[in-house]
C-alpha positions as CSV (number, residue, x, y, z in Angstrom):
1,M,4.3,-15.7,-4.0
2,L,0.7,-15.9,-2.9
3,T,-2.5,-15.1,-5.1
4,L,-5.8,-14.3,-3.6
5,P,-9.0,-13.7,-5.5
6,L,-10.8,-10.7,-4.7
7,A,-14.4,-11.1,-5.7
8,T,-15.8,-7.9,-4.2
9,L,-14.5,-4.4,-2.7
10,A,-15.4,-5.9,0.6
11,A,-12.6,-8.7,-0.2
12,T,-9.8,-6.1,-1.0
13,E,-10.6,-4.1,2.4
14,A,-10.6,-7.2,4.3
15,L,-7.0,-8.1,2.9
16,A,-6.1,-4.4,3.7
17,A,-7.3,-4.9,7.0
18,R,-5.3,-8.3,7.6
19,A,-2.2,-6.5,6.3
20,A,-2.6,-3.4,8.8
21,A,-2.5,-5.9,11.5
22,V,0.5,-7.6,10.7
23,A,2.6,-4.3,9.7
24,R,5.2,-2.8,11.7
25,P,7.3,0.3,11.8
26,G,9.8,0.4,8.8
27,D,7.4,-1.6,6.8
28,A,7.0,-1.0,2.8
29,I,4.1,-2.1,1.3
30,L,4.0,-1.6,-2.5
31,L,0.7,-1.3,-4.3
32,E,1.0,-2.2,-8.4
33,G,-1.4,-2.7,-10.9
34,P,-3.0,-0.4,-13.8
35,L,-5.6,2.2,-12.9
36,G,-8.7,1.1,-11.7
37,A,-7.1,-2.0,-10.2
38,G,-8.0,-1.3,-6.7
39,K,-4.6,0.4,-5.0
40,S,-6.3,3.2,-3.5
41,A,-9.1,1.4,-2.2
42,F,-6.5,-1.2,-0.2
43,A,-4.8,2.1,1.0
44,R,-8.0,3.5,2.3
45,A,-8.9,0.6,3.9
46,F,-5.4,-0.2,5.1
47,L,-5.2,3.0,6.6
48,R,-8.8,2.8,8.3
49,A,-7.9,-0.5,10.0
50,A,-4.7,0.6,11.0
51,T,-6.1,4.0,12.9
52,A,-9.1,1.9,14.0
53,D,-11.2,4.7,12.5
54,P,-13.7,3.2,9.8
55,A,-14.6,7.0,8.8
56,L,-11.2,8.2,8.5
57,D,-11.0,10.8,5.3
58,V,-8.3,9.4,3.1
59,P,-7.9,11.6,0.4
60,S,-6.0,10.0,-2.5
61,P,-2.6,11.7,-2.6
62,S,-2.4,12.2,-6.2
63,Y,-1.6,15.8,-6.2
64,T,0.1,16.3,-2.7
65,L,2.2,12.7,-3.6
66,V,2.0,12.0,0.2
67,Q,0.0,12.0,2.9
68,T,0.8,11.3,6.7
69,Y,-1.4,9.2,9.6
70,D,-0.7,8.4,13.0
71,T,-1.9,4.9,14.0
72,P,-1.6,3.4,17.4
73,R,1.3,1.5,16.4
74,F,3.1,3.3,13.9
75,R,3.3,6.6,11.9
76,A,2.0,5.8,8.0
77,H,3.1,7.7,4.9
78,H,0.5,7.0,1.9
79,F,2.7,7.9,-1.1
80,D,1.2,8.3,-5.1
81,L,4.2,8.4,-7.4
82,W,1.8,8.6,-10.3
83,R,3.2,12.0,-11.3
84,L,6.6,11.5,-10.7
85,D,9.1,10.8,-13.3
86,G,11.5,8.7,-11.1
87,P,13.3,8.8,-7.8
88,A,14.9,12.2,-8.1
89,G,11.8,14.0,-6.3
90,L,11.8,11.5,-3.6
91,A,14.0,13.6,-1.3
92,E,12.0,16.6,-1.1
93,L,8.9,14.2,0.0
94,G,10.7,13.1,2.9
95,W,11.1,9.4,1.5
96,D,14.4,8.9,3.7
97,E,12.6,10.2,6.8
98,A,9.3,8.2,6.1
99,R,11.1,4.9,5.7
100,A,11.8,4.8,9.6
101,D,8.1,4.5,9.6
102,L,5.5,2.6,7.3
103,V,5.3,3.7,3.7
104,L,2.6,2.6,1.6
105,V,3.1,3.2,-2.3
106,E,1.0,3.4,-5.1
107,W,3.3,3.3,-8.5
108,P,6.2,1.9,-6.9
109,D,7.9,1.6,-10.3
110,R,8.9,5.4,-9.8
111,L,11.1,4.6,-6.9
112,G,14.0,2.8,-9.2
113,A,16.9,1.9,-7.0
114,L,15.0,3.4,-3.8
115,R,12.4,0.5,-4.0
116,P,13.1,-1.5,-0.6
117,A,13.9,-5.0,-1.2
118,D,12.3,-6.0,2.0
119,A,8.6,-4.8,0.8
120,L,5.6,-6.5,0.7
121,S,4.5,-6.0,-3.0
122,I,1.1,-6.2,-3.8
123,T,-0.3,-6.3,-7.2
124,L,-3.9,-5.9,-8.2
125,A,-5.3,-7.0,-11.5
126,P,-8.6,-7.2,-13.0
127,D,-9.7,-10.5,-13.2
128,T,-13.0,-11.8,-14.9
129,G,-16.0,-9.5,-14.5
130,D,-15.9,-7.4,-11.7
131,R,-13.6,-9.8,-10.0
132,R,-10.2,-9.0,-9.6
133,R,-6.8,-10.9,-8.0
134,A,-3.9,-10.0,-5.7
135,D,-0.3,-11.7,-6.3
136,L,1.3,-10.9,-3.0
137,A,5.2,-11.1,-2.5
138,G,7.5,-10.6,0.4
139,W,7.4,-10.6,4.3
140,P,8.2,-14.3,4.2
141,D,7.5,-14.7,8.2
142,R,3.9,-12.9,7.7
143,I,2.7,-13.5,4.1
144,G,0.8,-16.6,5.6
145,G,-1.4,-14.4,7.7
146,L,-3.0,-12.5,4.9
147,A,-4.5,-15.6,3.5
């Protein structure tokens, strides 16, 4: 496990950009943490870095549940599973097909048994003051590049 302090939003965005630089098709990035921990900010920064478009409109998929983005290296699917009760609704969202691409998942606890074992898990948590921290696990061959 790797723990990183995130003193500012810019630090969260920089972590997301580093993850986008080493991400590959077939990867899963699971974003965990309470409401307001920075999951959507991380996802937005990751997708902007992956598409090389700093102005990319990245709405939260809270109501659509999934948004898809084409990047130069892979297709990315941003899932927000907050409104799902469990994995039963994932088939309708195209989960199986999306796994061939990259999936970025907020609220991955809703995945149940479909949680990818080889995923990068990032748990974002409030720290002292306005600071946050990120606990990263997975991607043993690439996690060092995220520090």
